[in-house]
C-alpha positions in Angstrom: 33.5 45.5 56.6 32.3 42.0 56.7 28.9 41.1 55.2 25.8 40.9 57.7 24.9 37.4 56.6 22.1 38.1 59.4 19.9 40.7 57.3 16.7 41.2 58.5 13.3 40.9 56.0 11.8 44.6 55.4 14.5 46.1 58.0 17.3 47.1 55.7 17.2 48.0 52.1 14.9 45.5 50.1 15.7 42.7 48.0 14.7 39.3 46.4 13.5 38.0 50.1 11.0 40.8 50.1 10.2 40.7 46.2 9.3 37.0 46.6 7.3 37.4 49.5 5.3 40.7 47.7 4.8 38.6 44.6 3.2 35.5 46.2 1.2 37.8 48.6 -0.1 39.1 45.1 -1.0 35.6 43.9 -2.6 34.6 47.2 -4.7 37.6 47.1 -5.7 36.7 43.6 -6.6 33.1 44.2 -8.6 34.6 47.1 -10.8 36.9 45.1 -11.0 34.6 42.2 -12.6 31.8 44.8 -14.9 34.8 46.1 -15.9 37.0 43.3 -15.1 34.4 40.3 -13.1 35.3 37.4 -11.9 39.0 36.0 -14.1 40.5 33.5 -12.5 42.0 30.9 -15.5 43.2 29.0 -15.7 45.8 32.1 -12.9 47.4 30.6 -14.4 48.4 27.2 -14.9 52.1 26.0 -13.8 54.7 27.8 -13.0 52.6 30.9 -9.8 50.8 29.2 -8.7 54.3 28.5 -8.7 55.5 31.9 -7.2 52.3 33.2 -4.4 52.8 30.5 -3.8 56.2 31.9 -3.5 55.2 35.2 -1.3 52.6 34.7 0.8 55.3 32.6 0.7 57.6 35.3 1.9 55.2 37.8 4.8 54.3 35.5 6.1 57.8 35.4 5.0 58.5 39.0 7.8 55.3 40.1 10.3 56.3 37.3 10.7 59.5 38.6 10.7 58.7 42.5 13.7 56.1 41.8 16.0 58.8 42.6 14.8 59.9 45.6 12.9 56.8 46.8 14.1 53.1 47.8 10.7 51.6 47.2 10.5 53.1 43.9 14.2 52.0 42.9 13.3 48.3 44.5 10.2 48.1 42.2 12.1 48.8 39.3 15.0 46.8 40.3 16.4 43.3 39.0 14.7 41.4 42.1 11.2 42.6 41.3 11.7 42.0 38.0 12.8 38.2 38.5 10.0 37.5 41.1 7.4 38.7 38.5 9.1 36.5 35.7 9.0 33.4 38.0 5.2 34.2 39.0 4.4 34.6 35.1 6.1 31.3 34.2 4.4 29.4 37.1 1.2 30.6 36.1 1.7 30.3 32.2 3.2 26.7 33.6 -0.1 25.8 35.3 -2.1 27.3 32.3 0.1 24.8 30.3 -1.3 21.8 32.1 -4.8 22.7 32.7 -7.5 22.7 30.0 -8.9 26.1 29.2 -12.2 27.1 29.0 -14.5 30.1 28.6 -15.7 29.9 32.1 -14.5 29.2 35.2 -15.2 25.6 36.7 -12.1 25.5 39.4 -12.3 27.4 42.6 -8.8 28.9 42.1 -9.8 29.7 38.3 -6.5 27.0 36.9 -8.9 26.6 33.8 -9.2 30.3 33.0 -5.8 31.5 33.9 -5.6 34.4 31.5 -8.9 36.0 33.0 -8.1 34.7 36.6 -7.4 37.6 39.3 -3.8 36.1 39.9 -2.8 36.7 36.3 -4.6 40.2 36.2 -2.8 41.5 39.5 0.7 39.6 38.3 -0.1 41.3 34.8 -1.0 44.9 36.4 2.5 44.9 38.7 4.5 43.8 35.5 3.4 46.7 33.7 4.0 49.7 36.5 7.9 48.0 37.1 8.7 47.4 33.5 7.1 51.4 32.6 8.7 52.4 35.5 12.2 51.0 34.7 11.9 52.7 31.2 11.1 56.0 32.6 14.1 55.8 35.1 16.4 54.8 32.1 15.2 58.2 30.4 16.3 60.0 33.2 19.8 59.4 32.1 19.0 59.4 28.3 21.6 58.3 26.1 21.4 57.6 22.8 23.6 54.7 22.9 20.9 52.7 24.9 18.3 52.8 22.0 18.0 49.4 21.7 17.0 49.2 25.2 14.3 51.9 24.7 12.8 49.9 22.0 13.0 46.6 23.2 11.5 47.6 26.6 9.4 50.2 25.7 7.9 47.9 22.8 7.6 45.2 25.1 5.6 47.7 27.9 3.4 48.9 24.7 2.3 45.4 23.4 1.5 43.9 27.3 -0.3 47.6 27.7 -2.4 47.4 24.6 -3.3 43.6 24.7 -4.4 43.7 28.1 -6.6 46.9 28.1 -8.0 46.5 24.3 -9.2 43.0 24.8 -12.5 44.3 25.8 -12.9 46.6 22.5 -12.2 43.3 20.3 -15.2 42.6 18.4 -15.6 39.0 16.2 -18.0 38.2 13.8 -18.7 35.5 11.3 -20.5 36.5 7.8 -21.8 34.4 5.0 -21.7 36.0 1.7 -23.4 33.8 -1.4 -21.2 34.0 -4.6 -21.8 37.8 -6.8 -23.8 39.1 -3.8 -22.7 42.1 -1.2 -23.0 41.1 2.6 -22.7 43.5 5.4 -24.6 41.4 7.9 -23.1 39.1 10.1 -23.4 37.1 13.3 -21.8 37.9 16.7 -20.5 35.4 19.4 -23.9 35.2 20.8 -25.5 34.3 17.4 -27.1 37.6 17.2 -27.7 39.5 13.4 -26.1 42.6 13.1 -25.1 45.1 10.7 -21.7 45.9 10.2 -19.9 49.5 8.9 -18.0 46.8 6.4 -19.2 45.4 3.2 -17.7 42.3 1.2 -18.7 41.5 -2.3 -17.6 37.9 -3.2 -16.5 37.8 -6.6 -15.3 33.9 -6.7 -15.1 30.9 -4.2 -12.6 28.0 -5.3 -11.0 25.1 -4.2 -7.9 23.1 -4.8 -7.6 19.6 -3.6 -5.0 16.9 -2.6 -4.4 14.3 -5.0 -7.2 11.4 -4.3 -6.7 7.7 -3.3 -8.4 4.5 -4.7 -9.7 1.7 -2.7 -11.6 -1.5 -3.5 -14.8 -2.1 -2.1 -17.9 -4.3 -1.6 -19.9 -3.9 -4.5 -23.0 -4.2 -2.0 -21.9 -3.3 1.3 -19.3 -0.4 0.1 -17.3 -1.5 2.7 -13.5 -1.0 1.9 -11.6 -4.1 1.2 -10.2 -6.0 3.0 -12.6 -6.0 6.1 -11.0 -4.5 9.0 -7.8 -3.7 7.5 -8.6 -1.3 4.3 -6.1 -0.7 2.2 -5.4 2.5 0.1 -3.8 3.2 -3.1 -2.3 7.0 -3.0 -2.3 8.3 -6.6 1.3 10.5 -6.6 2.7 11.8 -9.8 5.5 9.9 -9.5 4.2 6.7 -8.9 2.8 4.8 -12.0 1.8 1.8 -9.9 1.7 -0.4 -7.2 -0.3 -3.4 -5.4 -4.2 -2.9 -3.9 -6.1 -5.4 -2.2 -4.2 -8.5 -4.3 -4.2 -6.4 -7.5 -1.7 -4.9 -9.6 -2.7 -1.8 -10.6 -0.9 0.5 -13.3 -1.8 4.1 -13.5 -2.5 5.1 -17.3 -3.7 8.7 -17.0 -4.6 10.8 -14.4 -6.6 14.7 -14.6 -6.9 16.6 -11.8 -9.6 18.5 -12.9 -11.7 16.8 -15.3 -15.2 16.4 -17.1 -16.5 13.4 -18.5 -17.4 12.8 -22.3 -20.4 11.4 -23.5 -18.4 7.9 -24.4 -17.2 7.9 -20.9 -14.1 9.1 -21.1 -12.8 12.5 -19.3 -10.8 16.1 -20.6 -9.2 18.5 -18.6 -11.2 21.1 -17.7 -11.1 24.3 -15.5 -14.7 24.7 -15.2 -16.6 24.9 -11.8 -18.1 21.5 -12.0 -14.4 19.6 -12.7 -13.3 16.6 -10.6 -10.5 14.2 -10.5 -10.6 11.2 -13.0 -8.2 8.3 -13.4 -7.6 5.5 -16.2 -6.5 2.2 -14.1 -5.3 -1.0 -15.3 -5.8 -3.7 -12.8 -4.1 -7.2 -12.9 -5.1 -10.5 -11.0 -4.5 -14.1 -11.8 -4.0 -13.0 -15.3 -7.5 -11.4 -15.3 -6.8 -8.0 -16.7 -9.6 -4.8 -16.1 -9.2 -1.4 -17.0 -11.4 1.9 -17.5 -12.1 5.2 -15.8 -13.0 5.9 -12.0 -14.1 9.5 -11.0 -14.8 10.8 -7.6 -17.8 12.6 -8.8 -19.4 15.4 -7.1 -22.9 17.1 -7.1 -23.1 17.6 -11.1 -20.7 14.8 -12.3 -21.8 11.5 -11.5 -19.5 9.0 -9.6 -17.8 6.4 -11.9 -16.5 3.0 -10.3 -14.4 0.0 -11.8 -16.1 -3.3 -11.6 -13.4 -5.7 -10.8 -15.4 -8.8 -10.9 -18.9 -9.6 -9.6 -18.4 -8.8 -5.8 -15.5 -6.1 -5.9 -15.1 -2.8 -7.4 -12.5 0.0 -7.4 -13.4 3.6 -6.4 -11.7 6.8 -5.9 -12.2 8.3 -2.5 -13.2 11.5 -2.0 -10.2 13.9 -1.6 -9.5 16.4 0.6 -9.1 20.1 0.4 -5.6 21.3 0.0 -7.1 25.1 0.3 -10.0 27.3 -0.6 -9.8 30.8 -1.3 -12.3 33.9 -1.9 -11.7 36.4 -4.5 -13.4 39.5 -2.5 -14.1 43.5 -2.5 -14.1 45.2 0.7 -16.2 48.4 1.3 -16.1 50.6 4.2 -18.8 53.6 4.2 -20.0 52.6 1.1 -16.5 53.3 -0.3 -14.3 50.3 -2.2 -11.5 50.2 -0.2 -9.6 46.8 -0.7 -9.9 43.7 -3.4 -7.9 40.9 -1.9 -7.9 37.0 -2.5 -8.6 35.7 1.2 -7.5 31.8 2.2 -6.8 30.2 5.5 -3.7 31.9 7.3 -3.9 34.6 4.6 -6.1 37.1 6.1 -6.7 41.0 5.1 -6.3 43.7 7.3 -8.0 47.0 6.8 -8.5 49.7 8.9 -8.9 48.0 12.4 -10.8 44.8 10.8 -8.9 41.7 9.9 -11.3 39.4 7.6 -9.9 35.5 7.6 -11.2 32.6 5.4 -13.5 30.4 7.6 -15.3 28.0 5.8 -17.6 27.0 3.1 -20.5 24.6 2.3 -18.8 21.1 2.8 -21.5 19.0 1.3 -21.1 21.3 -2.0 -17.3 21.9 -1.7 -15.8 23.5 -4.7 -19.1 24.0 -6.1 -20.2 25.9 -2.5 -22.3 29.3 -3.4 -21.4 30.7 -0.4 -18.0 31.4 1.6 -17.9 32.6 5.1 -15.4 34.7 6.8 -14.6 35.5 10.2 -14.4 39.1 10.8 -12.6 40.7 13.8 -12.8 44.2 14.6 -9.5 45.4 16.8 -8.7 49.4 17.3 -5.8 48.2 19.4 -4.3 46.2 16.7 -1.9 48.9 15.3 -0.1 49.9 18.5 0.6 46.1 19.6 1.9 45.8 15.9 4.0 48.7 16.7 4.9 47.3 20.0 6.1 43.8 18.4 7.8 45.7 15.7 9.9 47.8 18.7 10.8 44.9 20.4 12.1 43.0 17.2 14.3 46.3 16.1 15.4 46.8 19.8 16.6 43.0 20.2 18.2 43.3 17.1 19.8 46.8 18.2 21.0 45.2 21.4 22.8 42.0 19.7 24.4 44.4 17.1 25.6 46.5 19.7 26.8 43.7 21.7 28.8 42.3 18.8 30.4 46.0 18.0 31.7 46.1 21.6 33.0 42.4 21.3 35.0 43.5 18.3 35.8 46.8 19.6 37.3 44.6 22.7 39.3 42.5 20.3 40.5 45.2 18.7 42.2 47.1 21.8 43.5 43.9 22.8 
């Protein structure tokens, strides 16, 4: 029987044309709502509204999935055509978001600068959840243990998307400042209001490590780094014993990363809080030789420069912090729950709380008397992690099963 190349849209079984038109209309509605009503306020989904919304979406997924065998509309919603159309729409919105600087509040008519909270994104996101969940239910109706990779991957993605979306309104962020040796339960919210939290942090110790410092030659009167306009630096490194700096040949005779000064102007290694970097340098130029100790100094130790001549001196520049850590104890409901050392990119997670190293007294550096923490409360974090774990397991299972199938096929051949 010849194929009907003149298929009329909306008259026969729906395919890509209807799917792209539907998703396009959804985006158009979203942009109109954005222009009329402004960006979508996710905080309207705070408890218990988000539980109700999650229930409605879940019910819709189940209803669509169960109707697939009887309704062509439900099959089309869970079909490849609608999935491809939604993926294209999400990629388009993501592309716009990547090209447009994002802000906390919309300053554009269509919400391109707040794409993740625009109506177009929210509507597309919601329809994606319904079609994805309906597909999972549809496949579960004809359950087969061989398809466990598909179930894990797709249900994990659905769980991740659902909980990330509806759980956003319940997320709370605070900044807490804790002095060394003290306990603190008060923190500032995003509006700079001081609030008492059900979590208490004891700061046992704050410490910091620095990168190796740099040396420079400066004008002794103005402090300007020479040569003027083309400043030169010498980076101290463990395997570099010398080099050239502003016409001076220098040799590193000794370097101590953490040191304290003696009464005679020399330095010895120390693990004390006030310890700082010190280096003994020999500088040579035109037959003139100058040597001595140079120290970067801090709030306790004095800065030490090496005079080269009547107008210039060699100094150590302030070293950049390599990492800073806080040794803390965390109490929830007055019970000690965890001890940990927190640093940047190594937070502490406990219950629904995540504690990040946030900052310190930058003027005091290693001698900072306090440490600040960003504290995030997210009761939906566990199901989000579960979704990610299921996606990863499902992907591995699908890849492994695909390779196993190839091996069986090769054996048969």
